[in-house]
C-alpha positions in Angstrom: 209.4 227.2 -7.0 211.8 226.6 -10.0 215.3 227.3 -11.0 215.0 229.4 -14.1 217.8 230.7 -16.3 217.5 232.8 -19.1 220.4 233.9 -21.9 223.4 232.0 -20.7 226.5 232.4 -22.5 230.1 232.4 -22.2 233.2 231.8 -24.8 236.7 230.6 -24.5 239.6 230.9 -27.1 236.8 232.5 -29.5 234.7 229.3 -29.3 231.2 229.0 -27.8 231.2 226.9 -24.7 227.7 228.0 -23.6 224.7 229.2 -25.3 221.5 228.5 -23.7 218.6 230.7 -24.1 216.6 229.2 -21.2 216.1 226.3 -19.2 214.0 225.5 -15.8 215.0 223.2 -13.0 211.8 222.2 -11.1 211.5 221.4 -7.5 211.0 219.5 -6.3 212.7 217.1 -8.7 216.1 215.7 -9.7 217.4 216.7 -12.8 220.4 214.6 -14.4 222.5 216.6 -17.3 224.3 214.6 -19.6 226.6 214.6 -22.6 230.2 214.1 -23.9 233.2 215.6 -22.4 233.1 219.4 -23.3 229.7 219.6 -23.7 229.3 222.5 -21.4 227.9 220.9 -18.4 230.2 222.0 -15.6 230.0 225.7 -17.3 226.5 225.4 -17.2 226.5 224.9 -13.4 229.0 227.4 -13.0 226.5 230.1 -14.8 224.0 228.8 -12.6 225.7 229.8 -9.6 226.8 233.2 -10.9 230.4 232.2 -10.9 230.9 233.0 -14.5 229.9 236.8 -15.6 226.5 236.8 -17.4 226.2 240.0 -18.8 222.8 239.6 -20.1 222.0 236.3 -18.6 219.4 236.0 -15.6 219.3 233.2 -12.9 216.1 233.5 -11.1 215.5 231.5 -7.7 212.7 231.8 -5.1 210.8 234.5 -7.0 213.9 237.0 -7.1 216.9 237.1 -9.0 220.2 235.2 -7.9 222.2 238.5 -8.1 219.9 240.3 -5.8 220.6 237.6 -2.7 223.5 238.6 -0.5 226.0 236.1 -0.1 224.8 234.7 3.0 221.4 234.1 1.3 222.5 232.5 -1.5 224.6 229.9 0.7 221.2 229.1 2.2 219.6 228.5 -0.9 222.3 226.3 -3.2 224.4 224.1 -2.1 227.3 223.2 -4.8 229.1 219.8 -4.8 232.0 220.9 -7.3 233.8 218.1 -9.6 236.7 217.9 -7.4 237.2 218.9 -3.7 240.9 219.1 -2.0 241.0 219.5 1.7 244.0 221.7 2.4 244.1 220.5 5.9 243.8 217.0 7.1 240.3 217.8 9.1 238.2 215.3 10.9 235.1 214.0 8.9 232.8 215.8 11.4 234.4 219.3 11.0 234.4 218.8 7.2 230.4 218.4 7.4 230.4 221.2 9.7 231.5 223.6 7.2 228.3 223.2 5.4 226.7 225.2 8.5 228.7 228.4 7.8 226.0 230.1 6.2 223.9 229.9 9.3 226.9 231.5 11.5 228.5 227.9 12.6 232.1 227.9 13.4 233.3 224.0 13.4 234.8 224.7 17.1 231.6 226.1 18.6 228.4 224.8 17.2 225.1 225.0 18.4 222.9 221.9 19.5 220.7 222.5 16.2 224.2 222.5 14.3 225.7 219.3 16.5 222.2 217.8 15.6 222.2 218.3 11.9 225.8 217.2 11.6 225.5 214.1 13.3 222.0 213.4 11.2 223.6 213.8 7.9 226.8 211.5 8.9 224.4 208.9 10.1 222.7 209.2 6.8 225.7 208.4 4.8 227.1 206.0 6.9 230.0 207.5 8.6 229.0 208.7 12.0 231.1 206.3 13.7 234.1 207.5 11.7 233.3 211.3 12.7 237.0 211.4 14.2 238.6 210.1 11.6 240.8 212.7 9.3 238.8 212.8 5.9 242.0 212.4 4.2 242.4 208.8 5.2 238.9 207.9 3.6 238.6 205.7 0.4 237.2 207.6 -2.7 233.7 206.4 -2.7 233.7 207.5 1.1 234.9 210.9 0.2 232.1 211.1 -2.2 229.6 210.5 0.5 231.4 212.9 2.8 230.8 215.8 0.4 227.3 214.7 0.2 227.1 215.1 3.7 228.4 218.5 4.0 226.1 219.6 0.8 223.1 218.2 3.0 224.4 219.9 6.4 223.4 223.2 4.5 219.7 222.2 4.3 219.3 224.1 1.1 216.3 224.0 -1.2 218.7 223.6 -4.4 221.7 221.3 -4.6 224.1 221.3 -8.0 226.3 218.5 -7.9 229.5 218.2 -11.0 229.8 214.4 -11.4 229.6 213.6 -7.7 229.7 209.5 -8.5 232.5 209.9 -11.1 235.7 207.3 -10.7 233.3 205.3 -7.9 232.6 201.4 -8.3 228.7 200.7 -9.3 227.7 200.0 -5.6 229.0 203.4 -4.3 227.6 205.4 -7.7 224.0 204.0 -6.5 224.8 205.1 -2.8 225.3 208.8 -3.6 222.5 208.8 -6.1 220.4 207.2 -3.7 221.3 210.3 -1.0 220.5 212.9 -3.7 217.2 211.3 -4.9 216.2 211.2 -1.1 217.0 215.1 -0.9 214.6 215.9 -4.0 212.2 213.7 -2.6 212.1 215.9 0.6 211.4 218.6 -1.5 214.6 220.3 -3.0 215.5 220.7 -6.6 218.5 218.7 -7.6 220.8 218.9 -10.4 223.6 216.9 -10.9 225.7 215.9 -13.7 226.4 212.2 -14.5 228.0 210.3 -17.4 226.6 206.8 -16.5 223.4 207.4 -18.8 221.8 204.3 -16.7 222.2 206.4 -13.4 220.2 209.0 -15.2 217.6 206.4 -16.2 217.2 205.0 -12.8 217.2 208.2 -10.7 216.4 211.3 -12.7 213.0 213.2 -13.0 214.2 215.2 -15.6 217.3 214.8 -18.3 218.7 217.5 -19.9 221.2 216.5 -22.9 224.1 218.7 -23.8 226.4 219.1 -26.5 228.7 222.0 -27.9 227.3 224.1 -25.1 223.6 224.1 -26.2 220.9 221.8 -24.6 219.5 219.8 -27.4 216.5 218.3 -25.5 214.9 218.2 -22.3 212.4 215.8 -20.8 211.8 212.7 -18.9 214.2 210.1 -18.9 211.8 208.1 -21.3 212.0 211.2 -23.5 215.4 212.0 -23.7 217.3 208.4 -23.1 216.3 207.1 -26.5 218.9 205.5 -29.2 218.6 207.8 -31.9 218.6 211.1 -30.2 221.8 210.1 -27.9 223.3 208.7 -31.6 223.5 212.3 -32.6 225.4 213.2 -29.5 227.6 210.3 -28.4 227.9 209.1 -32.3 226.7 205.9 -31.8 223.4 204.5 -30.9 223.4 202.8 -27.1 222.0 199.7 -26.2 219.0 200.1 -23.6 217.6 197.1 -21.9 216.9 196.0 -18.2 220.8 196.0 -17.5 221.1 200.0 -18.1 222.2 201.7 -20.9 225.6 200.7 -22.5 227.2 201.9 -25.6 228.8 199.0 -27.9 232.6 198.3 -28.4 233.7 200.1 -31.3 234.1 197.6 -34.2 
């Protein structure tokens, strides 16, 4: 099964911020969406989720249009990690993850044995089970990012969309987070993740979608898309691609 979208379009202040005639995200697989700031990456994810009205656009999932699914069905199909998450209350770590089970009728204070087992499994997987009683607001940035991954994984959805889950993390934490998403894809899910570090896209993605000015300019394997000439057209300069990763030279 794949996540297929067509005729996605959005404007803001009279400017086109999204214009995608058609795009397919394979399942299983991990697709990295790359592009400079303001290129439409977050808008694309929101359109796929249906949070941006699309009078003509269509998003198909599991052989049906997304709009044909009930809210509960959607929650069981797609997990979403927004770019920023702010907790309104100082909830314990295990309670935050338990929120990922709401689509199955779970209430954090009254979890079924199945819910409890899933919460424990994903917290152990991100290395936070021993801190399950700790307030989530006291976690470091990297720990909080892994907590958000755990909450998304607790939903057990076949599709997961993540908006810059590794932003502002140190290199080791970035790889930890992307490794968790890579594992999710390897287990059969369709994972779509926005990344700014092109090296992460190269190391973890099966497919790469390059965006600029609201449009997808190229899709394909990392080898096909992460090439100097193509990236130079979007980023304004050719990157240095080597064994240590993909970097851009300092301006002269």
